[in-house]
C-alpha positions in Angstrom: 318.3 138.7 192.3 318.9 141.1 189.4 317.0 144.4 189.7 315.1 143.8 186.4 313.7 140.5 187.6 310.7 141.9 189.6 309.8 144.0 186.6 310.0 141.1 184.2 307.8 139.0 186.5 305.3 141.9 186.7 305.3 142.3 183.0 304.8 138.6 182.4 301.9 138.5 184.9 300.3 141.5 183.2 300.6 140.0 179.7 299.2 136.7 181.0 296.2 138.5 182.5 295.5 140.6 179.4 295.9 137.7 177.0 293.8 135.4 179.2 291.0 138.0 179.1 291.2 138.3 175.3 291.1 134.5 174.9 287.9 134.3 177.0 286.2 137.1 175.0 287.2 135.5 171.7 286.1 132.1 172.9 282.7 133.6 173.8 282.4 135.4 170.5 283.1 132.1 168.6 280.4 130.3 170.6 277.8 133.0 170.3 278.2 134.0 166.6 279.4 130.7 165.1 278.5 127.9 167.4 281.9 126.3 167.2 281.7 122.8 168.6 283.0 122.7 172.2 284.9 119.4 172.3 286.4 120.1 168.9 287.6 123.5 170.2 289.2 121.7 173.2 290.9 119.2 170.9 292.4 121.9 168.8 293.7 123.6 171.9 295.4 120.4 173.1 297.0 119.8 169.7 298.3 123.3 169.5 299.5 123.0 173.2 301.5 119.9 172.3 303.0 121.6 169.2 304.0 124.6 171.2 305.7 122.3 173.8 307.4 120.4 171.0 308.9 123.6 169.6 309.9 124.6 173.1 311.8 121.4 173.8 313.4 121.6 170.3 314.6 125.1 171.2 316.1 123.8 174.5 313.5 125.5 176.8 313.1 122.2 178.7 314.3 118.6 178.4 311.6 115.9 178.0 311.5 113.1 180.5 310.3 109.6 179.7 307.1 108.9 181.6 304.9 105.7 181.5 301.4 106.5 180.0 299.8 104.7 182.9 301.2 107.3 185.3 299.5 110.2 183.5 296.4 108.5 182.3 294.0 109.8 185.0 295.6 113.2 184.8 295.1 113.4 181.1 291.4 112.4 181.6 290.9 115.1 184.2 292.6 117.5 181.8 290.0 116.7 179.1 287.2 117.1 181.6 288.2 120.4 183.1 288.8 122.2 179.8 285.6 120.8 178.3 283.4 121.7 181.3 284.9 125.2 181.7 284.3 125.8 178.0 280.7 124.6 178.4 280.4 126.9 181.3 281.5 129.8 179.2 279.2 128.8 176.4 276.1 128.7 178.7 276.9 131.5 181.1 277.7 135.2 180.9 281.4 136.0 181.0 281.1 137.5 184.5 279.4 134.4 185.9 282.0 132.2 184.1 284.9 134.1 185.6 283.4 134.3 189.1 282.6 130.6 189.1 286.3 129.9 188.5 287.1 131.7 191.7 285.5 128.8 193.6 288.4 126.6 192.5 290.5 127.8 195.4 288.0 126.9 198.2 287.4 123.5 196.5 291.1 122.8 196.3 291.5 123.6 200.0 288.5 121.3 200.8 290.0 118.4 198.8 293.4 118.8 200.4 291.9 119.0 203.8 289.6 115.9 203.5 291.7 113.6 201.4 295.3 114.7 201.8 295.3 115.6 205.5 296.6 119.2 205.0 295.7 121.9 207.4 295.1 125.6 206.8 295.0 128.5 209.3 291.7 130.0 210.5 292.5 133.2 208.7 292.8 131.4 205.3 289.5 129.6 205.9 287.7 132.8 206.8 288.8 134.5 203.6 286.9 131.8 201.7 283.5 132.8 203.2 283.1 136.2 201.4 284.4 134.6 198.1 281.8 131.8 198.3 278.9 134.1 199.3 279.8 136.6 196.5 280.0 133.9 193.8 276.7 132.5 194.9 274.9 135.8 194.9 276.3 136.8 191.6 275.4 133.5 190.0 271.9 133.4 191.4 271.0 137.0 190.3 272.7 136.8 187.0 270.4 138.1 184.2 271.1 134.9 182.3 270.9 132.5 185.2 270.1 129.0 183.9 270.4 125.6 185.6 272.4 124.0 182.8 275.0 126.7 183.0 275.3 126.3 186.7 275.7 122.5 186.3 278.6 123.0 183.8 280.2 125.6 186.0 280.0 123.4 189.1 281.5 120.4 187.2 284.2 122.6 185.8 285.2 123.8 189.2 285.2 120.3 190.7 287.2 118.7 187.9 289.6 121.7 187.7 290.2 121.5 191.4 291.0 117.8 191.1 293.3 118.4 188.2 295.2 121.1 190.0 295.7 118.9 193.1 296.8 115.9 190.9 299.2 118.0 188.9 301.0 119.0 192.0 301.0 115.5 193.3 302.3 114.0 190.0 305.0 116.6 189.6 306.3 115.6 193.1 305.8 111.9 192.4 307.5 111.8 189.0 310.0 114.6 189.7 309.1 116.6 186.6 308.2 120.2 186.0 304.9 121.5 184.4 306.3 121.5 180.9 307.7 117.9 181.1 304.3 116.7 182.5 302.2 118.5 180.0 304.4 117.3 177.1 303.1 113.7 177.6 299.7 114.7 178.9 298.6 116.9 176.0 298.8 114.2 173.2 297.2 111.6 175.4 294.3 113.9 176.2 294.1 114.7 172.4 293.8 111.0 171.6 291.0 110.6 174.2 289.0 113.4 172.8 289.6 112.4 169.2 288.1 108.9 170.0 284.8 110.3 171.4 284.2 113.5 169.5 282.4 111.8 166.6 279.7 110.5 169.1 278.9 114.0 170.4 279.7 116.5 167.6 279.6 116.7 163.8 282.9 116.6 162.1 282.0 118.0 158.6 279.2 120.1 157.4 277.3 122.8 159.3 278.4 123.1 162.9 281.4 120.7 162.4 285.0 121.5 163.0 285.6 121.0 159.2 282.5 123.0 158.3 282.2 126.1 156.2 283.6 128.8 158.6 283.8 132.4 157.6 287.1 134.2 157.1 286.5 136.4 160.1 285.8 133.5 162.4 289.0 131.7 161.3 291.1 134.8 161.8 289.7 135.3 165.3 290.1 131.6 166.0 293.8 131.6 165.0 294.4 134.8 166.9 293.1 133.2 170.0 295.6 130.3 169.8 298.4 132.6 169.0 297.5 134.5 172.2 297.3 131.2 174.1 300.8 130.3 173.0 302.1 133.6 174.3 300.5 133.3 177.7 301.4 130.0 179.2 301.4 126.3 178.5 298.7 125.4 181.0 295.2 125.1 179.4 293.0 128.2 179.1 289.4 128.0 178.5 
């Protein structure tokens, strides 16, 4: 392994962390100050994700693999659910509670893999989940902005995210594809699903709609968020 590789990995992880934090704060700012519609925000993210993947494959970063839509349909649906619910969690909770709730994804993934996939984990791993779970519960309950709706969205976000993560690993193994090849087909399918239901839940034009009269500042921050998201990774970020 080249000597520079560990440093490149460390630098990539640091950039990923900092950019992810920036995205969360900008997302929260857009929700609080401009009330950007949640599902529409998710749709834009999916479209930009697919465009980024398209550019990557045109530049030779990865080679697309033909996949039947039926094989990724359920995965695309869970993709929609986990990003929408995590964004709703961010919208209705403080940033601290939102971030801590996401930590529960690991215990839930272990639970799903144990109960439905027959995987086993050592006692040491299971014991590490106890302080995580207790800490998340205490913080959420005593949060200054504790509200039932926020907890419902946070719980749904954790459940759907955990299912999505388990299914992604399973589908990659089943279809013999990497994450980019899978997401290349998954992102446009998820976009089509959201596009078909958004008009029933959110306005399209006018005040509060995705095509509404947004201020220049809001648009600049919105575009900066998606530029950041393209520089972080191709997995969805809330």
